[in-house]
C-alpha positions, -999 to 999 in steps of 0.1 A, spaced: 706 575 -42 731 549 -57 738 546 -91 730 509 -96 747 496 -132 724 491 -157 693 499 -140 684 539 -144 689 563 -118 660 564 -90 650 594 -76 650 603 -42 616 595 -29 591 629 -32 554 635 -8 551 666 -28 560 683 11 583 707 18 620 692 39 610 718 70 571 701 71 587 665 67 615 673 89 588 688 114 564 655 110 592 632 119 604 649 150 565 647 162 576 613 163 609 617 183 605 604 224 620 632 242 626 628 281 598 642 303 614 673 326 617 667 363 624 698 378 645 699 411 654 725 433 677 728 464 680 729 487 646 707 489 622 725 510 614 688 526 648 692 540 634 719 565 608 712 593 585 735 577 586 717 542 582 753 528 614 771 504 617 808 514 612 847 504 650 860 496 675 824 500 688 815 469 677 783 453 695 762 425 669 746 397 681 716 378 663 684 358 669 653 367 661 635 333 684 629 304 699 655 285 724 638 260 718 643 225 693 621 213 699 606 176 670 589 156 662 579 123 625 584 113 599 575 81 573 598 72 557 576 41 585 565 21 610 589 30 638 586 56 645 614 80 680 617 100 670 636 137 695 645 161 682 663 192 701 686 217 690 704 254 694 742 238 685 756 274 654 753 300 635 783 309 616 782 341 587 807 352 570 815 384 539 837 384 551 871 397 587 869 392 610 871 364 616 843 344 651 825 341 667 809 313 696 782 317 717 770 288 720 733 303 706 712 327 716 729 358 739 720 387 723 695 413 726 710 447 747 686 470 734 688 511 767 696 524 780 726 550 799 747 519 764 748 497 745 766 523 736 800 511 755 798 477 740 808 444 744 784 414 772 783 391 747 784 361 710 782 369 694 797 402 666 818 418 653 836 442 618 842 454 605 876 463 572 866 476 555 844 491 525 819 489 520 784 467 545 792 439 537 770 407 573 766 388 570 759 348 601 746 329 601 747 294 629 721 281 640 738 245 650 708 223 669 721 193 662 696 165 684 688 133 671 675 106 680 661 74 657 652 47 666 643 5 702 656 15 689 696 28 693 700 68 675 720 90 666 728 127 638 738 148 628 737 184 604 712 203 593 725 237 587 700 263 572 715 299 571 700 333 554 720 368 558 716 400 541 734 429 567 748 459 549 768 494 571 794 501 573 813 533 591 840 551 613 840 577 619 864 604 633 875 630 624 892 667 650 914 689 637 910 726 655 929 752 669 904 777 648 910 813 669 926 836 
Protein backbone atom coordinates (compact mmCIF):
# COMPACT_ATOMS: atom_id res chain seq x y z
CA UNK A 1 0.00 0.00 0.00
CA UNK A 2 1.18 3.53 -0.69
CA UNK A 3 2.09 5.89 2.13
CA UNK A 4 -0.26 8.84 2.45
CA UNK A 5 1.24 11.94 4.14
CA UNK A 6 -0.38 12.60 7.52
CA UNK A 7 -1.91 9.10 7.81
CA UNK A 8 -0.40 6.03 9.46
CA UNK A 9 0.99 3.41 7.09
CA UNK A 10 -1.57 0.69 6.32
CA UNK A 11 -0.51 -2.94 6.09
CA UNK A 12 -1.53 -5.26 3.30
CA UNK A 13 -4.78 -7.09 4.11
CA UNK A 14 -4.16 -10.41 5.85
CA UNK A 15 -6.64 -13.26 6.23
CA UNK A 16 -4.26 -15.44 8.22
CA UNK A 17 -3.90 -17.83 5.25
CA UNK A 18 -0.69 -18.63 3.37
CA UNK A 19 -0.38 -16.77 0.03
CA UNK A 20 -0.37 -20.15 -1.80
CA UNK A 21 -3.83 -20.93 -0.43
CA UNK A 22 -5.18 -17.50 -1.36
CA UNK A 23 -3.68 -17.88 -4.87
CA UNK A 24 -5.33 -21.29 -5.25
CA UNK A 25 -8.74 -20.02 -4.07
CA UNK A 26 -8.52 -17.10 -6.52
CA UNK A 27 -7.50 -19.40 -9.40
CA UNK A 28 -10.66 -21.49 -8.93
CA UNK A 29 -12.63 -18.36 -9.88
CA UNK A 30 -10.95 -18.18 -13.31
CA UNK A 31 -13.11 -19.08 -16.30
CA UNK A 32 -10.74 -21.25 -18.35
CA UNK A 33 -11.96 -22.22 -21.84
CA UNK A 34 -13.47 -25.67 -22.36
CA UNK A 35 -11.23 -27.83 -24.49
CA UNK A 36 -12.81 -29.13 -27.71
CA UNK A 37 -10.87 -32.11 -29.11
CA UNK A 38 -10.30 -32.09 -32.85
CA UNK A 39 -8.88 -34.95 -34.91
CA UNK A 40 -7.74 -34.90 -38.51
CA UNK A 41 -8.45 -36.31 -40.87
CA UNK A 42 -11.87 -36.26 -39.24
CA UNK A 43 -13.56 -39.69 -39.32
CA UNK A 44 -16.75 -38.05 -40.65
CA UNK A 45 -14.92 -37.33 -43.91
CA UNK A 46 -14.98 -40.97 -45.02
CA UNK A 47 -17.99 -43.13 -45.94
CA UNK A 48 -17.46 -45.42 -42.91
CA UNK A 49 -17.40 -42.53 -40.40
CA UNK A 50 -14.39 -44.15 -38.71
CA UNK A 51 -10.75 -43.59 -37.89
CA UNK A 52 -8.38 -46.43 -38.82
CA UNK A 53 -5.65 -48.44 -37.14
CA UNK A 54 -2.16 -47.53 -38.33
CA UNK A 55 -3.09 -44.19 -39.92
CA UNK A 56 -1.48 -41.02 -38.50
CA UNK A 57 -3.97 -38.57 -36.96
CA UNK A 58 -3.44 -34.97 -35.97
CA UNK A 59 -4.75 -33.76 -32.60
CA UNK A 60 -5.51 -30.18 -31.65
CA UNK A 61 -7.97 -28.16 -29.59
CA UNK A 62 -10.49 -25.82 -31.10
CA UNK A 63 -10.72 -23.41 -28.19
CA UNK A 64 -8.92 -20.24 -27.11
CA UNK A 65 -5.39 -20.91 -25.90
CA UNK A 66 -4.05 -17.36 -25.46
CA UNK A 67 -2.88 -16.35 -21.97
CA UNK A 68 -5.67 -15.11 -19.70
CA UNK A 69 -5.00 -12.32 -17.20
CA UNK A 70 -7.40 -11.55 -14.39
CA UNK A 71 -7.68 -9.94 -10.99
CA UNK A 72 -9.78 -11.78 -8.41
CA UNK A 73 -10.58 -11.02 -4.81
CA UNK A 74 -10.48 -13.42 -1.91
CA UNK A 75 -12.08 -11.64 1.03
CA UNK A 76 -10.31 -8.26 1.27
CA UNK A 77 -7.28 -9.42 -0.75
CA UNK A 78 -6.73 -8.72 -4.44
CA UNK A 79 -4.98 -11.48 -6.38
CA UNK A 80 -3.37 -11.06 -9.80
CA UNK A 81 -3.60 -14.12 -12.04
CA UNK A 82 -2.18 -15.09 -15.44
CA UNK A 83 -3.13 -18.47 -16.93
CA UNK A 84 -1.09 -19.93 -19.81
CA UNK A 85 -1.73 -23.22 -21.60
CA UNK A 86 1.30 -25.34 -20.67
CA UNK A 87 0.45 -28.66 -22.33
CA UNK A 88 -2.33 -31.03 -23.36
CA UNK A 89 -2.21 -34.74 -22.58
CA UNK A 90 -4.36 -37.09 -24.65
CA UNK A 91 -5.18 -40.52 -23.25
CA UNK A 92 -6.85 -43.38 -25.11
CA UNK A 93 -7.56 -46.60 -23.20
CA UNK A 94 -4.98 -49.25 -24.06
CA UNK A 95 -2.67 -46.76 -25.81
CA UNK A 96 0.33 -44.74 -24.68
CA UNK A 97 -0.62 -41.14 -23.68
CA UNK A 98 0.51 -38.29 -25.91
CA UNK A 99 1.55 -34.95 -24.38
CA UNK A 100 1.71 -31.89 -26.61
CA UNK A 101 3.37 -28.60 -25.66
CA UNK A 102 0.70 -26.38 -27.19
CA UNK A 103 -2.74 -26.54 -28.79
CA UNK A 104 -1.57 -28.59 -31.80
CA UNK A 105 -1.74 -27.78 -35.51
CA UNK A 106 -5.12 -28.01 -37.26
CA UNK A 107 -5.32 -30.59 -40.04
CA UNK A 108 -6.29 -29.21 -43.45
CA UNK A 109 -8.39 -31.15 -45.89
CA UNK A 110 -5.80 -31.03 -48.67
CA UNK A 111 -3.93 -33.68 -50.69
CA UNK A 112 -0.60 -32.47 -49.30
CA UNK A 113 -1.71 -33.50 -45.78
CA UNK A 114 -2.88 -37.05 -46.59
CA UNK A 115 -0.85 -39.67 -44.70
CA UNK A 116 1.48 -37.09 -43.11
CA UNK A 117 2.24 -37.02 -39.38
CA UNK A 118 1.39 -33.92 -37.36
CA UNK A 119 4.36 -31.58 -36.86
CA UNK A 120 3.61 -31.20 -33.15
CA UNK A 121 0.71 -33.30 -31.84
CA UNK A 122 -0.21 -36.61 -33.43
CA UNK A 123 -1.46 -40.07 -32.63
CA UNK A 124 -1.80 -43.48 -34.31
CA UNK A 125 -4.41 -46.00 -33.13
CA UNK A 126 -3.05 -49.53 -32.66
CA UNK A 127 -6.34 -51.36 -31.96
CA UNK A 128 -9.90 -51.13 -33.26
CA UNK A 129 -13.11 -50.40 -31.35
CA UNK A 130 -14.88 -47.42 -29.81
CA UNK A 131 -12.08 -45.25 -28.41
CA UNK A 132 -12.68 -42.55 -25.85
CA UNK A 133 -10.08 -39.80 -26.20
CA UNK A 134 -9.62 -37.84 -22.95
CA UNK A 135 -7.77 -34.54 -23.23
CA UNK A 136 -6.38 -32.80 -20.16
CA UNK A 137 -5.40 -29.21 -20.86
CA UNK A 138 -2.88 -28.20 -18.19
CA UNK A 139 -3.00 -24.47 -17.49
CA UNK A 140 -0.07 -22.92 -15.59
CA UNK A 141 -1.49 -20.19 -13.36
CA UNK A 142 0.84 -17.55 -11.98
CA UNK A 143 -0.57 -15.78 -8.93
CA UNK A 144 0.54 -12.64 -7.08
CA UNK A 145 -0.66 -12.00 -3.52
CA UNK A 146 0.65 -9.13 -1.38
CA UNK A 147 3.91 -9.00 -3.34
CA UNK A 148 4.47 -12.77 -3.22
CA UNK A 149 4.26 -14.97 -6.32
CA UNK A 150 3.82 -18.59 -7.21
CA UNK A 151 2.62 -20.97 -9.92
CA UNK A 152 0.12 -23.80 -9.83
CA UNK A 153 -1.39 -26.08 -12.46
CA UNK A 154 -5.12 -26.23 -13.15
CA UNK A 155 -6.40 -29.04 -15.44
CA UNK A 156 -9.38 -28.77 -17.81
CA UNK A 157 -10.68 -32.16 -18.99
CA UNK A 158 -12.79 -33.04 -22.04
CA UNK A 159 -13.44 -36.18 -24.06
CA UNK A 160 -14.54 -37.42 -27.46
CA UNK A 161 -15.40 -40.93 -28.65
CA UNK A 162 -14.15 -42.13 -32.03
CA UNK A 163 -14.94 -45.43 -33.72
CA UNK A 164 -11.74 -47.05 -34.99
CA UNK A 165 -11.74 -49.77 -37.63
CA UNK A 166 -9.23 -51.73 -39.67
CA UNK A 167 -8.76 -51.75 -43.41
CA UNK A 168 -7.65 -54.99 -45.06
CA UNK A 169 -6.51 -55.54 -48.61
CA UNK A 170 -7.35 -58.75 -50.41
CA UNK A 171 -5.27 -59.90 -53.36
CA UNK A 172 -7.20 -62.02 -55.84
CA UNK A 173 -5.71 -63.71 -58.87
CA UNK A 174 -7.56 -62.57 -61.97
CA UNK A 175 -9.44 -65.31 -63.90
CA UNK A 176 -7.46 -66.94 -66.70
